[in-house]
N, C-alpha and C positions, 0 to 999 in steps of 0.2 A: 308599674311592674311589667306590662307588655313591652314598653319601650326598652326597658333594660334587657329583657330576654332577646329582643330583636337585635340589639347592639351586640350582645354576646355571640349570636349566631353569625352576624355579619363580619365580625373581626377576623376570623380565619379566612373568609373569602376575600376580604380586602387585603390581608397579608399575602395571600396567594397571587392576587392580581398585581400587587406592587412588586413582588419578587419576580413574576413573569416579565413585567415591563422592564425591570432592572436588568435581567439576564438578556432580554432581547436587545436592549440598548447597548449593553456591553458587547454582544455578538456583532452588532452592526458596526460599532467602533473598531473592533478587531479586524473585521473584513475590510473596512475603509483604510485602516493603517497598513495592512498587508498590500492592498491594491495600490495605494499611493506610493508605497515603498518600492514595489517591484515593477510597476508599469513604467514604460519608458517616458521620459519627459518630452515636452513639446519641441525642445531644441535638440533632441537626440538625433543622430544621423541614421539614415536608413541603411540596412545591411547591404543593399545593392551598391552603395557609394563606396566601393572597396578602395578606391584610390585615396580617399580622404580619411580613411580609418587608420589611426596609428596603432600598431600592434603593441599591446602592453601599456597603452596610455591609461592613466588613472581617471582621465576626464571623459573617456569614451564609454557610452552606454549603448549596448546593442538592444536586446529585448529585456534582459533581466540583469540587475546589478548584484552580482554575487561576491563582491569584494569583501574582505574581512571587516574593514571599518563599517561598511554598510550593514553587514550581518550583526555587528555589535550594537549599532544604532537601533536596528529592528528589535533586538532582544531588550534593549533599554526601554523601548516603547511598549512592548508587550508584557514585560514583567509586572508592572503595577496592576494590569487587568487580571492577570493570573492570581496575583495576591488577593485582589478583591473577591475573585471566585472562591478562593479558600475561606475567606471571611464569611461568605454567604452559606457555606456548608451547613452550619448548625440551624439554619432557618427552618427546615422541615421539622426538626426536633422541637424547636420553640413553638411552632404552630400547633404541634400535637399537645404540648404542655398547655397552651392557651385554650385549646378546644376541650381538653379533659379537666382543666382547672386543678391539676395536681402535677407535681414533678416526680412522684414515685420515689425511686432510689437514685435518680440522676444527681450528679454532683454540680455544684455551682462553680467550682474551681476553673473549668475551661473558659467561662465567660468573664470572671474577674481577672484571670490571667491574660485574656485577650485585650482587655482594657489597659492593664498595666504594661504589658509588653508592647502593645501598639503605641502607647504614649511615649515610652522610652525611645522607640524608633522614630516617632514624629520629632522629638527633640533632637535626636542625632541628625536626622535629615535636614532640619532647619539650621543647625550649627555648622554642618558641613556643606550647606547649600546644594542639597541633592533633592530636587523636587519630586522625582519618581519615588523616592523613599518616604518622604514625609506625607505626600498626598495619598498614597495607597494605604499607609498605616493610619492616617486620619480616618479613613473609611472603616478601618478595623476598630478604632476607638469608638466611633459612632455606632457601628453594628454591635460591638461588644456591650456597650451601654444599654442598647435596646434589649439584647438578650438578657442582660443582668436584671433590668427592670421587670421584664415579663416573668422571669424565673422567680425572683423574690416576691413578686405579687401573688404567686400561687404556692409558695413553699412555707410562708409564715416566718415571722422573725425569731421564733423559738427553735427552729430546726437546727440540729447539731450534727447532721451526717453529710455535710456539704463539701469537703470536711470542715469542721468548725461551724461557726454561726454566721449569719448574714452580717452581723455587726463586725465580726472579725475580718470578714472579706472587705467590707467597706473601709475599715481602718487601715488594712494593709494596702489596698489600692490607693487610698488617699495619701498615705505616707509616701508611697513610691512616687506619686505624681508631684507632691510638694517637694520632695528631695531633689527631683530632676529639674523642677522649676527654679529652685534656689541655687543650684550649682553654677550656672553661667553668671549669676550676680556675685558670687563669692570668688570663683576661680577664673582664670583666663579662658578665652573661647576654645583654644586648642586643647588645653588640659581638661576642661569640663567635657568637651566632645569625646576625648579619649576615654574618660571614665564612663560616660554614658554608653559609648560603644561597647566597652568590655562588659558593662552591666547587661546590655542587650544580648551579647554572646552567651553569658551565663543563663539568662532567661531561656534562650533557645535550647541550650543543652538540657535544662531541667524539663522543658516542655517535650523534648524528644524521649524522655524516660518512659512515658506512657506507651508510645508505639513500640519501644524496645521490649517492654513487658508483654505487650500483645504478641510479639513475634515468638517469645518463649512459649506462650500458651498455644499458639498455632502449631509449633513443632511438637509439643507434648500430645496434643489432641489429634494431630495429623488432619486438621480441617481448617481451611482459611475462610470459613463462612463469616467470621467476625471482621474481616478486612473489607471495607467498602471500596469497591473497584473504582467508581467515578471520582470519589474524593482522593483516592491514592494516585490516580492518573493526574488529577489537577495539581496535587502537591509535587509530583515528580516534575511536571512541566514548570511549575512555579520555581522550585529550587534549582532546576537546571538553568533557567533564564537568569535568576539572580546570581548564581555561581559564575556564569559566563560574564555577566556585566561587572560583577564585583572583582573578578580575577583579572580580566583583560582590559576593561574600560576604566572603572573607578580605581582599580588596584588598591582595594580597601579590605584588609584582613577581617574587619568587623562585619563586612557584608558577605564575602565569599566563604569564610570558614563555617559559620553556622548553617549556611545553605548547602555546602558540600556535605555536612553531617546529615542534614535533612534529606538530601538527594540519595545518599547511601541508604538511609533508613527506608525511604520510599521504594527504591529499587529492590531492597530485600523483601519488602512486603509484596511487590509485584511478582518477584521470583517464587515466593511461597504460594501466592495465589495461583500461579501457573502450575506448580508442583501438586498441591493438594486440592485446589479448586474449592467448591462449596460442599464437598461430601461431608456427611455427619457420621462420625464413628460412634456406634452404639456400645454402651457399656456391657461387658459380659460376653462379647463375641470372642471366639477363639482367634488367636493371632497366628 
């Protein structure tokens, strides 16, 4: 019994340590990517060699490479990391669930949809040969599965307010995964990737329904305390990067359209956060 209790106490600490290490590793990778991208290469000419520098030459690098293709490549490298940061956002909530051993009134839908939506984009990235898409969403599938496991461990199989039951969520997610696995075997690669891409777009539109409902609540209550600023900033950066890459580098409607919607929603949340802040409006006060 003592060993069991010690393990239960250690789990949240271990989760905190792992999340800290993951965030530190990602921050280090981001710093190195930016440094490698912007620092001059070893064969770059020195600025004092004015005679040998061709004005307007695409091969010339002074101190920083601010060309448009270079900017797009940087966005393509940074976008997957921002996506993983968004996938890590539910980790504090899951740690609280694990420590309290109860889910309270929290829904299971965000975590089952993270698994389903992530798998759809993994399939799309593989079929379209887009490593930045499938690799980042593979992390989403893994983290979503972990969140799903911890959540269902503490909510019980008979819970019906998730919405629905755990069994229904399992069947729904499994059905989506099996459907997308079968498509490439039945249809051509291009046709199946187009269907899966449109499926991903529909998933994203449905997932944006919750933030839109939250915006209505913020306007009615004139308080933006329900909008988490760090997560909203991460979503804004993530959607901005994927919109840029999808629109100008990949030229893929299935990539840039849902991210433009997400960017609009995130910017609206930031705007409301700036207007209303975290003030709490008390009921019964004169207007």
